[in-house]
C-alpha positions as CSV (number, residue, x, y, z in Angstrom):
1,M,95.7,103.3,112.9
2,N,96.8,99.6,113.1
3,K,93.2,98.5,113.8
4,F,92.0,100.6,110.9
5,N,94.5,99.0,108.6
6,E,93.5,95.6,109.8
7,V,89.8,96.4,109.0
8,I,90.8,97.6,105.5
9,S,92.9,94.5,104.9
10,F,90.1,92.3,106.0
11,F,87.6,93.8,103.5
12,Q,90.3,93.7,100.7
13,K,90.8,90.0,101.2
14,N,87.1,89.0,101.9
15,R,84.8,89.5,98.9
16,I,81.6,88.4,100.8
17,A,82.4,90.9,103.5
18,R,82.8,93.6,100.9
19,H,79.4,92.8,99.3
20,I,77.7,92.8,102.7
21,L,79.2,96.2,103.6
22,F,78.2,97.6,100.2
23,W,74.5,96.6,100.5
24,L,74.3,97.7,104.1
25,C,75.5,101.1,102.9
26,V,72.8,101.1,100.2
27,V,70.1,100.4,102.9
28,M,71.5,103.1,105.2
29,V,71.4,105.7,102.4
30,T,67.9,104.8,100.9
31,V,66.0,104.5,104.2
32,P,66.8,108.0,105.5
33,K,66.2,109.4,102.0
34,G,62.7,107.7,102.0
35,L,62.0,109.2,105.4
36,L,62.6,112.7,104.1
37,E,60.7,112.2,100.8
38,H,57.7,110.0,101.7
39,H,57.3,110.5,105.5
40,E,56.7,106.8,106.0
41,S,57.6,104.8,109.1
42,V,61.1,103.4,109.5
43,F,59.6,99.9,109.5
44,K,57.7,100.3,106.2
45,L,60.7,101.9,104.5
46,S,63.0,99.2,105.8
47,V,60.7,96.5,104.4
48,Y,60.2,98.1,101.1
49,N,63.9,98.9,100.5
50,T,64.9,95.5,101.7
51,S,62.6,93.9,99.2
52,F,64.4,95.8,96.4
53,L,67.7,94.4,97.6
54,V,66.8,91.0,96.2
55,S,66.6,92.3,92.6
56,Q,69.4,94.7,93.1
57,I,71.8,92.1,94.4
58,L,70.8,89.5,91.7
59,A,71.0,92.1,88.9
60,S,74.4,93.3,90.1
61,C,75.8,89.7,90.1
62,Y,74.1,89.0,86.7
63,F,75.8,91.9,85.0
64,A,79.1,91.9,87.0
65,Y,79.9,88.2,86.8
66,F,78.0,87.1,83.7
67,V,77.1,89.6,81.0
68,I,80.1,91.9,81.3
69,P,83.0,89.4,81.5
70,K,81.5,86.7,79.2
71,F,79.9,88.9,76.5
72,I,80.9,92.6,76.7
73,L,84.6,92.1,77.4
74,T,84.7,89.3,74.8
75,R,83.1,91.7,72.3
76,K,80.0,89.6,71.7
77,Y,77.9,92.8,71.6
78,V,74.7,91.5,70.0
79,V,74.3,88.8,72.6
80,A,75.3,91.2,75.3
81,A,72.6,93.7,74.2
82,L,70.0,91.0,74.2
83,L,70.9,89.7,77.6
84,S,71.1,93.2,79.0
85,F,67.6,94.0,77.8
86,L,66.2,90.7,79.2
87,G,68.0,91.4,82.5
88,L,66.5,94.9,82.7
89,Y,63.0,93.5,82.2
90,F,63.4,90.4,84.4
91,F,64.9,92.1,87.5
92,S,62.5,95.0,87.3
93,A,59.6,92.6,87.2
94,L,61.1,90.6,90.0
95,A,61.4,93.7,92.1
96,R,57.7,94.5,91.5
97,I,56.6,90.9,92.3
98,V,58.5,90.9,95.6
99,M,57.1,94.3,96.5
100,V,53.5,93.4,95.7
101,H,53.4,89.8,97.0
102,I,55.9,89.9,99.9
103,A,56.7,93.4,101.1
104,E,53.2,95.0,100.9
105,P,51.4,92.2,102.8
106,I,53.9,92.7,105.6
107,A,54.1,96.5,105.8
108,R,50.9,97.8,104.2
109,E,47.9,98.4,106.4
110,G,44.2,98.0,105.5
111,V,42.5,96.2,102.6
112,F,44.2,96.5,99.2
113,V,44.0,94.8,95.9
114,Q,47.2,92.9,94.7
115,E,48.2,92.7,91.1
116,T,48.6,89.3,89.6
117,I,51.9,88.2,88.3
118,V,50.6,88.3,84.8
119,Q,49.4,91.9,85.3
120,I,52.9,92.8,86.7
121,L,54.7,91.2,83.8
122,S,52.6,93.0,81.2
123,D,52.7,96.5,82.8
124,L,55.8,97.6,80.9
125,E,55.3,101.3,81.7
126,K,55.4,100.8,85.5
127,L,58.3,98.3,85.2
128,F,60.6,100.5,83.1
129,I,59.6,103.9,84.3
130,H,59.2,103.3,88.1
131,Y,61.0,100.1,89.0
132,M,64.0,99.9,86.6
133,P,65.6,103.2,87.7
134,H,65.2,102.3,91.4
135,V,66.8,98.8,90.9
136,Y,69.5,99.8,88.5
137,S,70.7,103.0,90.2
138,A,72.2,100.7,92.9
139,V,73.4,98.2,90.3
140,L,75.3,101.0,88.4
141,V,77.0,102.1,91.7
142,F,77.9,98.5,92.4
143,L,79.4,98.0,89.0
144,F,81.4,101.2,89.3
145,V,82.8,100.3,92.7
146,K,83.6,96.8,91.7
147,Y,85.4,97.6,88.5
148,F,87.2,100.6,90.0
149,S,88.4,98.2,92.8
150,D,89.4,95.6,90.2
151,Y,91.2,98.2,88.2
152,R,93.2,99.3,91.2
153,K,94.1,95.7,92.0
154,V,95.3,95.1,88.4
155,K,97.4,98.3,88.5
156,E,98.9,97.4,91.9
157,K,99.6,93.8,90.7
158,D,101.1,95.2,87.5
159,L,103.3,97.7,89.4
160,K,104.4,94.9,91.8
161,F,105.3,92.7,88.8
162,Q,107.2,95.5,87.1
163,K,109.1,96.2,90.3
164,E,110.0,92.6,90.8
165,K,111.0,92.3,87.1
166,S,113.2,95.4,87.4
167,E,114.9,94.1,90.5
168,N,115.5,90.7,88.9
169,E,117.0,92.4,85.8
170,L,119.2,94.6,88.0
171,K,120.5,91.5,89.8
172,M,121.2,89.8,86.5
173,L,123.1,92.9,85.3
174,K,125.1,93.1,88.5
175,A,125.9,89.4,88.2
176,Q,127.3,90.1,84.7
177,L,129.4,93.0,85.9
178,N,131.1,91.4,88.9
179,P,132.6,88.4,87.0
180,H,133.7,90.7,84.2
181,F,135.6,92.9,86.7
182,L,137.1,89.9,88.6
183,F,138.3,88.3,85.3
184,N,140.3,91.4,84.3
185,T,141.7,91.9,87.8
186,L,142.8,88.3,88.3
187,N,144.5,88.5,84.9
188,N,146.4,91.5,86.2
189,I,147.5,89.7,89.3
190,Y,148.4,86.6,87.3
191,T,150.7,88.7,85.1
192,L,152.5,90.1,88.2
193,A,152.8,86.6,89.7
194,L,154.4,85.2,86.6
195,S,157.2,87.7,86.8
196,N,157.6,87.2,90.6
197,S,156.8,90.8,91.1
198,P,157.1,92.1,94.7
199,K,153.9,94.0,94.0
200,T,151.8,90.8,93.8
201,A,151.1,90.8,97.6
202,A,150.0,94.5,97.5
203,S,147.7,93.8,94.5
204,I,146.1,90.8,96.3
205,G,145.5,93.1,99.3
206,K,143.8,95.7,97.2
207,L,141.7,93.0,95.5
208,S,140.7,91.8,99.0
209,E,139.4,95.2,99.8
210,I,137.5,95.4,96.6
211,L,135.9,92.0,97.1
212,D,134.9,93.0,100.6
213,H,133.0,96.0,99.0
214,V,131.4,93.9,96.2
215,L,130.4,91.0,98.5
216,Y,129.0,92.9,101.5
217,K,128.2,96.4,100.4
218,C,126.6,95.9,97.0
219,N,123.6,93.7,98.0
220,D,121.4,96.8,98.4
221,K,119.8,98.6,95.5
222,Y,121.8,101.8,96.4
223,V,125.1,102.5,98.1
224,A,126.7,105.7,99.3
225,L,128.7,107.7,96.8
226,S,131.6,107.9,99.2
227,D,131.8,104.1,99.3
228,E,131.8,103.9,95.6
229,I,134.6,106.5,95.4
230,E,136.6,104.4,98.0
231,L,136.1,101.4,95.7
232,L,137.4,103.4,92.7
233,E,140.5,104.5,94.6
234,N,141.3,100.9,95.5
235,Y,140.8,99.8,91.9
236,I,142.9,102.6,90.5
237,E,145.7,101.7,92.9
238,L,145.5,98.1,91.9
239,E,145.7,99.0,88.2
240,K,148.7,101.3,88.9
241,L,150.6,98.3,90.2
242,R,150.3,96.7,86.8
243,Y,151.1,99.7,84.5
244,D,153.9,101.3,86.6
245,E,154.9,104.9,85.8
246,R,153.8,104.8,82.1
247,L,150.1,105.2,83.1
248,K,149.0,108.7,84.3
249,V,145.7,108.8,86.2
250,T,144.1,111.9,87.6
251,F,141.0,111.7,89.9
252,E,139.2,115.0,90.6
253,K,136.4,115.0,93.2
254,E,133.9,117.8,94.1
255,L,131.6,116.3,96.7
256,N,129.0,118.7,98.0
257,S,126.7,115.9,99.0
258,N,126.9,112.1,99.6
259,P,123.9,110.7,97.7
260,K,123.1,107.0,97.2
261,I,123.6,105.5,93.8
262,P,123.4,102.0,92.2
263,P,126.5,100.0,93.1
264,L,129.3,99.3,90.6
265,I,128.1,101.7,87.9
266,L,131.0,104.1,88.4
267,L,133.5,101.2,88.8
268,S,132.3,99.7,85.5
269,L,132.9,103.0,83.7
270,V,136.4,103.3,85.1
271,E,137.2,99.6,84.4
272,N,136.1,100.1,80.8
273,A,138.5,103.0,80.5
274,F,141.4,100.9,81.8
275,K,140.5,97.9,79.6
276,H,140.1,99.8,76.3
277,G,142.4,102.6,77.1
278,A,145.5,101.6,79.1
279,G,145.1,97.9,78.2
280,E,145.3,98.6,74.4
281,D,147.8,101.5,74.5
282,S,151.5,100.4,74.7
283,G,152.7,104.0,75.0
284,S,151.9,106.4,77.8
285,P,148.2,106.2,78.3
286,E,146.3,108.7,80.4
287,I,143.0,108.4,82.2
288,N,141.1,111.4,83.7
289,I,138.3,110.9,86.1
290,K,136.0,113.5,87.6
291,V,133.1,113.2,89.9
292,V,130.8,116.1,91.0
293,S,127.9,115.7,93.3
294,N,125.6,118.5,94.2
295,G,122.3,117.8,96.0
296,N,120.2,115.5,93.9
297,E,122.5,115.6,90.9
298,L,125.6,113.7,89.9
299,F,128.2,114.3,87.1
300,F,130.8,111.7,86.3
301,L,133.4,111.8,83.6
302,V,135.9,109.2,82.5
303,A,138.2,109.9,79.7
304,N,141.1,107.8,78.4
305,T,143.5,108.3,75.5
306,V,143.1,106.3,72.3
307,S,145.1,105.9,69.1
308,V,144.6,108.5,66.3
309,D,142.6,106.1,64.1
310,Y,140.4,104.8,66.9
311,V,136.8,104.4,65.8
312,V,133.8,103.4,68.0
313,K,132.4,100.3,66.3
314,K,130.1,98.9,68.9
315,E,129.3,99.8,72.5
316,S,131.1,97.4,74.9
317,I,129.3,94.9,77.0
318,G,130.2,96.9,80.1
319,L,128.7,100.1,78.8
320,S,125.6,98.3,77.4
321,N,124.9,96.8,80.9
322,I,125.4,100.1,82.6
323,R,122.9,101.8,80.2
324,K,120.3,99.0,80.9
325,Q,120.8,99.4,84.7
326,L,120.4,103.2,84.4
327,D,117.3,102.7,82.4
328,L,115.8,100.5,85.1
329,V,116.7,102.8,88.0
330,Y,116.6,106.3,86.6
331,L,114.2,106.1,83.6
332,D,114.6,109.4,81.7
333,F,116.4,111.3,84.5
334,Y,119.9,110.6,83.2
335,D,122.2,111.1,80.2
336,L,125.0,108.7,79.2
337,N,127.1,110.1,76.4
338,V,130.1,108.4,74.6
339,E,132.3,110.2,72.1
340,V,135.8,110.2,70.7
341,K,137.4,113.6,70.4
342,D,141.0,114.7,69.9
343,N,142.4,111.2,70.7
344,W,140.3,110.9,73.8
345,F,137.5,108.4,74.5
346,N,135.0,110.3,76.7
347,V,132.2,108.8,78.7
348,E,130.0,111.3,80.5
349,L,127.3,110.4,82.9
350,K,124.8,112.9,84.2
351,I,122.0,111.9,86.7
352,N,119.5,114.7,87.1
353,Q,117.4,113.2,89.8
354,L,119.1,110.7,92.1
355,E,116.1,109.9,94.3
356,I,113.8,107.9,92.1
357,K,111.3,105.6,93.9
């Protein structure tokens, strides 16, 4: 299999080798066909069919590298039509000239009368009815193979570009999320340190565990759901140190599978709830979190209490980044819904197909 792949790779990279292989295939197909139809010797058929190759190769290059790219693709249709007609005539005539003045003297036996070049050029019926189909049947196959191959290369290049673009955008989005999280967390620790709280050391320990996760486990495109849940638990414990008993957090987990998901998405949703929920509520805020995984599906809910007159004016930077990242990874296989209902700010994420390649 490795040798086969090496051969394929060689022909993909070497255009001259591809051309030689194609025209060898043309000869290998036309010679046996001639043996069945005309009962001529292998030598004669090889000479005759090889003589056609001159016109077939030149005509293929003429149309593939001159007429089509310079005139048809640039929509110069009148000039393209004129050049195409001239090409049909010229290469049909060339095929007849090579056949009469080169191939037949080599392969034909006995005495025979050769047509002059003037006679060949003026015999339009023979050129267009007998020679043109023979020449251009191979040319059409050549053009089909070439442009099909070129189309595949363009599609593969485009897919590679889109993949690299998506990966770069994901890296940029993650780079925006990480400092955003660290800024808020360090502010929490700073507040504890100002009051000489004994909880400062514990909060630094939790931050260390979170940083270990972010720095060493989030470099891949996907991480295990269990690792993300562990990160959430550390983050919640860190935030509880700040809010004491006035904050009520419930975390419900129903894990029937351990799929891989993009890193930091769930953390960003939870962080958003703490920032705009507990961080803006001086009373007794509540945050409810629920995660359910079942096979290739994931359900995640984050809800935090808000004031009675709370109105969603604009989606936060965190939620906007999450939506962009989900768009890049999961396309149309997810739903992210945000609503305010009965003094609760609810963010609900459903991923219907986790394994997207």
